[in-house]
C-alpha positions as CSV (number, residue, x, y, z in Angstrom):
1,X,-7.0,-7.8,8.4
2,X,-7.1,-6.6,5.1
3,X,-3.6,-6.8,3.2
4,X,-2.3,-3.9,0.9
5,X,0.7,-3.2,-1.4
6,X,2.2,-0.2,-1.5
7,X,4.0,0.6,-4.6
8,X,6.2,3.2,-4.0
9,X,7.9,6.3,-6.3
10,X,9.3,9.4,-4.6
11,X,9.5,12.5,-5.4
12,X,12.9,14.6,-5.5
13,X,12.4,15.7,-2.1
14,X,11.9,12.0,-0.5
15,X,14.6,10.6,-1.8
16,X,16.7,14.2,-0.6
17,X,14.7,12.6,3.0
18,X,15.7,8.7,2.2
19,X,20.1,10.3,1.8
20,X,19.8,11.7,4.9
21,X,17.8,10.0,7.4
22,X,18.9,6.0,5.2
23,X,16.7,3.2,5.0
24,X,15.8,1.6,8.3
25,X,14.8,5.1,9.2
26,X,12.4,5.7,6.8
27,X,10.5,1.5,7.7
28,X,10.9,2.7,11.3
29,X,8.3,5.9,10.5
30,X,6.5,3.9,8.6
31,X,5.6,1.1,11.2
32,X,4.5,3.4,13.6
33,X,2.2,5.4,9.9
34,X,0.6,1.5,10.0
35,X,1.0,1.0,13.8
36,X,-1.6,4.9,14.7
37,X,-4.4,3.1,12.5
38,X,-4.5,0.0,13.6
39,X,-2.5,-1.7,11.0
40,X,0.8,-3.6,11.0
41,X,3.7,-3.6,8.9
42,X,4.2,-6.9,6.8
43,X,6.9,-6.6,4.2
44,X,8.8,-3.3,3.7
45,X,11.4,-3.9,0.1
46,X,13.4,-1.3,-1.1
47,X,13.6,-2.2,-5.3
48,X,14.9,-0.8,-8.8
49,X,13.1,0.2,-11.1
50,X,9.8,2.4,-12.0
51,X,9.0,1.5,-8.7
52,X,11.3,2.7,-5.0
53,X,9.8,0.7,-2.6
54,X,7.1,-1.9,-1.6
55,X,4.9,-2.4,1.2
56,X,3.1,-4.9,3.0
57,X,0.3,-3.5,5.2
58,X,-2.2,-5.1,7.4
59,X,-4.9,-2.5,7.9
60,X,-7.7,-3.1,9.3
61,X,-10.8,-1.6,6.7
62,X,-10.3,0.0,3.3
63,X,-11.0,3.6,4.9
64,X,-7.5,3.5,7.2
65,X,-5.8,2.1,4.2
66,X,-6.8,5.3,2.9
67,X,-6.0,7.6,5.2
68,X,-2.6,6.6,5.2
69,X,-2.1,6.3,1.2
70,X,-3.4,10.0,1.2
71,X,-1.6,11.4,3.8
72,X,2.5,9.8,2.1
73,X,0.7,11.7,-1.5
74,X,0.0,15.0,0.4
75,X,3.1,14.9,1.9
76,X,4.5,15.6,-1.5
77,X,7.4,13.2,-1.0
78,X,6.5,9.8,-2.8
79,X,3.7,9.4,-4.6
80,X,1.8,5.8,-3.7
81,X,-0.9,3.4,-5.3
82,X,-2.2,1.1,-2.7
83,X,-3.3,-2.7,-3.8
84,X,-6.1,-4.2,-1.4
85,X,-5.1,-7.5,-1.9
86,X,-6.7,-11.1,-2.1
87,X,-6.3,-14.3,-0.3
88,X,-6.9,-17.6,-2.3
89,X,-9.9,-18.4,-0.3
90,X,-11.4,-14.8,-1.2
91,X,-11.1,-15.3,-4.9
92,X,-12.9,-19.3,-3.8
93,X,-15.6,-17.5,-2.3
94,X,-15.9,-14.9,-5.8
95,X,-16.2,-17.5,-8.2
96,X,-19.0,-18.5,-6.5
97,X,-21.1,-15.5,-6.5
98,X,-24.2,-15.6,-9.3
99,X,-23.7,-12.4,-10.9
100,X,-26.4,-11.3,-13.7
101,X,-24.0,-9.5,-16.4
102,X,-24.2,-9.2,-20.0
103,X,-21.2,-7.7,-22.1
104,X,-22.3,-4.7,-24.0
105,X,-23.8,-6.1,-27.3
106,X,-25.3,-9.0,-26.4
């Protein structure tokens, strides 16, 4: 299953909810979110800095990953930026592809 990295920043309302519920309850909610879309939670870490939380998901495809991101962003409690993750083997496949391209101006 493809993997996705979610960079999460809580809004003020989301932080109020986190202070009320705690971190482990939020993780339980995220596990249920992933499972409801046919996915799985691989990693869940709070962080100090620009992002408040990093989550690694396995989702069946981009549509499910996008659905998760949209529903969380629409809640207004957090801002999510989703990044598709590639394995080294996928990069090996990519560099072997023949592509017809020329840089601008050439």
